[in-house]
C-alpha positions as CSV (number, residue, x, y, z in Angstrom):
1,M,4.9,-23.1,-1.6
2,A,2.2,-21.4,0.4
3,V,1.3,-17.8,-0.5
4,P,2.3,-15.1,2.0
5,I,-1.3,-14.2,2.8
6,E,-4.5,-16.3,2.2
7,V,-7.9,-15.0,3.3
8,K,-10.8,-17.3,2.8
9,N,-14.5,-16.7,3.5
10,L,-13.6,-14.1,6.1
11,T,-16.6,-12.9,8.0
12,K,-16.7,-10.6,11.1
13,Y,-19.6,-9.6,13.3
14,Y,-19.5,-6.9,15.8
15,G,-22.0,-6.5,18.6
16,I,-23.6,-3.1,18.9
17,G,-25.9,-1.5,21.4
18,K,-27.3,-2.8,24.7
19,R,-29.3,-5.5,23.0
20,G,-26.2,-6.9,21.4
21,M,-27.4,-6.5,17.8
22,L,-24.9,-7.9,15.3
23,M,-23.3,-5.8,12.6
24,K,-21.6,-7.6,9.7
25,A,-18.3,-5.8,9.0
26,L,-17.0,-8.5,6.6
27,D,-19.1,-10.8,4.6
28,G,-17.3,-13.8,3.0
29,V,-14.1,-12.1,1.9
30,S,-11.6,-14.2,0.0
31,F,-8.3,-13.2,-1.6
32,C,-4.6,-13.9,-1.5
33,L,-1.3,-11.9,-1.6
34,N,1.2,-13.7,-3.9
35,Q,5.0,-13.8,-3.6
36,N,6.7,-10.5,-4.5
37,E,3.7,-8.6,-5.5
38,I,1.9,-5.4,-4.3
39,L,-1.8,-6.0,-3.7
40,G,-4.1,-3.0,-3.1
41,L,-7.0,-3.3,-0.6
42,L,-9.2,-0.4,-1.8
43,G,-12.5,0.8,-0.4
44,A,-14.4,3.7,1.1
45,N,-14.5,4.4,4.8
46,G,-16.5,1.6,6.4
47,A,-15.9,-0.9,3.6
48,G,-14.1,-3.4,5.9
49,K,-10.5,-2.6,5.1
50,S,-9.5,-1.9,8.7
51,T,-11.2,-5.0,10.0
52,T,-9.4,-7.1,7.5
53,I,-6.1,-5.6,8.5
54,K,-6.8,-6.1,12.2
55,I,-7.6,-9.8,11.6
56,L,-4.4,-10.3,9.6
57,V,-2.2,-8.8,12.3
58,G,-4.0,-10.7,15.1
59,A,-5.7,-7.7,16.7
60,V,-9.2,-9.2,16.3
61,K,-10.4,-12.7,15.5
62,P,-12.8,-13.6,12.6
63,S,-16.3,-14.8,13.3
64,I,-16.1,-17.2,10.3
65,G,-13.3,-18.1,7.9
66,H,-9.6,-17.8,8.3
67,A,-6.6,-15.7,7.5
68,L,-3.4,-17.7,6.9
69,I,0.2,-16.4,6.9
70,C,2.5,-18.5,4.8
71,G,-0.1,-21.3,4.9
72,Q,-0.4,-21.3,8.7
73,K,-2.6,-19.7,11.4
74,L,-1.0,-16.6,12.9
75,S,1.4,-17.3,15.7
76,K,4.1,-15.4,17.6
77,Q,6.7,-16.9,15.4
78,L,4.8,-16.0,12.2
79,K,4.3,-12.4,13.4
80,R,8.1,-12.0,12.8
81,K,7.5,-12.5,9.1
82,I,5.2,-9.4,9.1
83,G,6.0,-5.8,9.1
84,Y,3.1,-3.5,9.9
85,L,2.7,0.2,9.4
86,P,-0.6,1.4,11.0
87,E,-2.4,4.4,9.7
88,S,-1.2,7.7,11.3
89,P,1.3,5.9,13.7
90,Y,2.0,7.6,17.0
91,F,5.4,7.5,18.5
92,Y,7.0,9.1,21.5
93,K,8.3,12.4,20.2
94,F,11.3,12.5,22.6
95,L,12.9,9.5,20.9
96,T,15.3,10.0,18.0
97,G,14.7,8.2,14.7
98,F,17.5,5.8,15.6
99,E,16.1,5.1,19.1
100,L,12.6,4.4,17.8
101,V,13.7,1.9,15.1
102,N,16.3,0.3,17.3
103,F,13.6,-0.2,20.0
104,Y,11.5,-2.2,17.5
105,A,14.5,-4.1,16.3
106,R,15.2,-5.2,19.9
107,L,11.5,-6.0,20.4
108,S,11.7,-8.4,17.5
109,G,14.4,-10.4,19.4
110,M,17.6,-9.1,17.9
111,K,20.8,-8.8,19.9
112,A,22.2,-5.3,20.5
113,K,24.8,-5.2,17.7
114,D,22.4,-6.9,15.2
115,A,19.7,-4.4,16.1
116,R,22.1,-1.4,15.6
117,D,23.1,-2.7,12.2
118,A,19.5,-3.4,11.1
119,T,18.4,0.0,12.4
120,E,21.0,1.8,10.3
121,K,20.1,-0.2,7.2
122,A,16.3,0.4,7.7
123,L,16.9,4.2,8.1
124,E,19.1,4.2,5.0
125,I,16.4,2.4,3.0
126,V,13.7,5.0,3.9
127,G,16.0,8.0,3.5
128,L,16.4,9.0,7.1
129,A,20.0,8.2,7.7
130,D,20.9,11.9,7.9
131,A,18.1,12.5,10.5
132,A,18.7,9.4,12.6
133,D,19.9,11.4,15.7
134,R,17.1,14.0,15.4
135,E,14.1,13.8,17.8
136,L,10.8,12.8,16.2
137,A,9.3,16.1,17.5
138,L,11.4,17.8,14.9
139,Y,10.3,15.4,12.1
140,S,7.9,16.5,9.4
141,K,4.8,14.4,8.8
142,G,6.5,12.7,5.9
143,M,9.6,11.9,8.0
144,V,7.4,10.3,10.7
145,Q,5.7,8.1,8.1
146,R,9.2,7.1,6.9
147,A,10.2,6.3,10.4
148,G,7.1,4.2,10.8
149,L,8.0,2.3,7.7
150,A,11.6,1.8,9.0
151,Q,10.2,0.2,12.2
152,A,8.1,-2.1,10.0
153,I,11.0,-3.3,7.9
154,V,13.8,-3.3,10.5
155,H,13.5,-7.1,11.2
156,D,13.6,-7.8,7.5
157,P,10.0,-9.3,7.2
158,Q,8.9,-11.2,4.2
159,I,5.4,-9.6,4.3
160,L,4.6,-5.9,4.7
161,I,1.1,-4.7,5.6
162,L,0.9,-0.9,5.1
163,D,-2.3,0.9,6.2
164,E,-2.7,4.2,4.3
165,P,1.1,4.7,4.0
166,A,0.7,8.1,2.3
167,S,-1.8,9.4,4.9
168,G,-1.4,13.1,5.4
169,L,1.5,13.4,3.0
170,D,1.9,16.2,0.4
171,P,2.4,15.2,-3.3
172,A,6.2,15.1,-3.0
173,G,6.0,13.0,0.2
174,T,3.5,10.7,-1.5
175,A,5.8,10.2,-4.5
176,D,8.8,9.5,-2.2
177,M,6.8,7.0,-0.2
178,A,5.8,5.3,-3.5
179,D,9.4,5.1,-4.6
180,I,10.4,3.4,-1.3
181,I,7.6,0.9,-1.5
182,L,8.6,-0.1,-5.0
183,R,12.2,-0.5,-3.9
184,L,11.1,-2.8,-1.2
185,K,9.2,-4.9,-3.7
186,S,12.4,-5.1,-5.8
187,R,14.1,-6.5,-2.7
188,G,11.6,-9.4,-2.8
189,K,8.9,-8.2,-0.3
190,S,5.3,-9.1,-0.6
191,I,3.2,-6.0,0.2
192,L,-0.4,-5.5,1.1
193,I,-1.4,-1.8,0.9
194,C,-4.7,-0.7,2.5
195,S,-5.9,2.6,1.0
196,H,-8.9,4.6,0.0
197,S,-6.9,6.4,-2.6
198,S,-7.4,5.0,-6.1
199,E,-4.4,7.0,-7.4
200,E,-2.1,5.5,-4.9
201,V,-3.3,2.0,-5.6
202,Q,-3.1,2.5,-9.4
203,R,0.4,3.8,-9.1
204,L,1.8,1.0,-7.0
205,C,-0.2,-2.2,-7.2
206,D,-0.1,-5.3,-9.4
207,R,-3.5,-6.4,-8.4
208,V,-6.4,-4.9,-6.4
209,V,-9.2,-6.1,-4.1
210,I,-12.1,-3.6,-3.9
211,L,-14.3,-3.8,-0.9
212,S,-17.8,-2.4,-0.6
213,K,-20.0,-2.8,2.5
214,G,-17.9,-5.7,3.7
215,K,-18.0,-7.7,0.4
216,I,-15.6,-8.0,-2.5
217,A,-16.9,-5.8,-5.3
218,A,-14.0,-6.6,-7.7
219,C,-10.7,-8.4,-7.6
220,G,-8.0,-8.8,-10.2
221,K,-5.1,-7.3,-12.2
222,L,-5.4,-3.6,-12.8
223,D,-4.8,-3.8,-16.5
224,E,-7.7,-6.2,-16.9
225,L,-10.1,-4.4,-14.5
226,L,-9.5,-1.0,-16.1
227,K,-9.6,-2.0,-19.7
228,K,-12.3,-0.3,-21.8
229,S,-14.1,-2.7,-24.1
230,G,-13.9,-1.7,-27.8
231,Q,-11.4,1.1,-27.2
232,T,-7.7,1.5,-27.7
233,D,-5.6,4.5,-26.6
234,M,-2.8,5.6,-28.9
235,R,-0.2,8.3,-28.3
236,F,1.7,10.2,-31.1
237,E,4.5,12.6,-30.4
238,T,3.8,15.6,-32.5
239,D,2.5,19.1,-32.0
240,A,2.2,19.9,-35.7
241,A,-1.4,20.6,-36.7
242,D,-0.9,19.2,-40.2
243,D,0.4,15.9,-38.8
244,I,-2.6,15.6,-36.4
245,A,-5.0,16.4,-39.3
246,R,-3.5,13.7,-41.5
247,I,-3.7,11.1,-38.7
248,E,-7.4,11.9,-38.1
249,S,-8.1,11.8,-41.8
250,A,-6.4,8.4,-42.1
251,A,-8.4,7.1,-39.2
252,C,-11.6,8.4,-40.5
253,A,-10.9,6.7,-43.9
254,I,-11.0,3.3,-42.3
255,G,-14.0,4.0,-40.1
256,V,-12.2,4.8,-36.9
257,K,-13.9,7.5,-34.9
258,T,-11.9,10.1,-32.9
259,I,-13.5,10.3,-29.5
260,S,-11.3,12.9,-27.9
261,K,-8.3,15.0,-28.7
262,Q,-6.3,17.2,-26.3
263,P,-2.7,18.2,-25.6
264,A,-0.7,15.6,-23.6
265,K,-0.4,16.5,-20.0
266,M,1.7,15.2,-17.1
267,P,0.0,14.4,-13.7
268,L,-0.1,17.3,-11.3
269,S,1.9,15.2,-8.8
270,E,4.8,14.8,-11.3
271,F,4.7,18.6,-12.1
272,F,4.8,19.4,-8.4
273,R,7.7,17.1,-7.8
274,R,9.7,18.6,-10.6
275,L,9.3,22.0,-9.2
276,V,10.3,21.2,-5.6
277,K,13.2,18.9,-6.4
């Protein structure tokens, strides 16, 4: 069975200036998105992430190489298998959440009743059911991002392409968005997340592709890429000084060196979320 997304030797040139000089935005990029996984596309600004996304959704064409969706070149029919959330989406603010998502449902070809049912389901998934009849002008930034995600999933696509899904969100909003994305994965979706946030990628992704200057700098499972050679982290649940001293003494006796020692801490995002819940 073909993988949801296969990118092979993707290269893209852009003409710049009056002389038509060529700038290479992508240089031989190859990777794939497997079934029911979350793949992170990580890189600094200008690394080639946006160009890759634009090629995948059909906004621009590659100069060399190909990007296949379920083993085929992108077509109108295949586009229905994709849900796309652009970075910082702009929607007409006079629309309600329901009207916005219902519009995209009808745009995908659904009949009126099916579109209404799908819209209600999508808004429920992203946690906007209670705000469905509220105008987008009254939505917070986080709610607009959720509405954008709802329009991306309303037609029940197999593949989700999310460009900076936590863009502009506060820690609580970022955590909520992460929870929604993980729930979508549990529903069988294959998800490509484009991000410049290493924390977001580490929290959500099974594998990561790191782009640098249009090339792949690293690609693989996070556990393997982040492993420190020759070191093992161990955690013990105790705050008793005597217990800690005995553990250090036992380690020293067998030639194991203590590199660092500090009180266990929760991430700031988790602390913030506990406070505002």
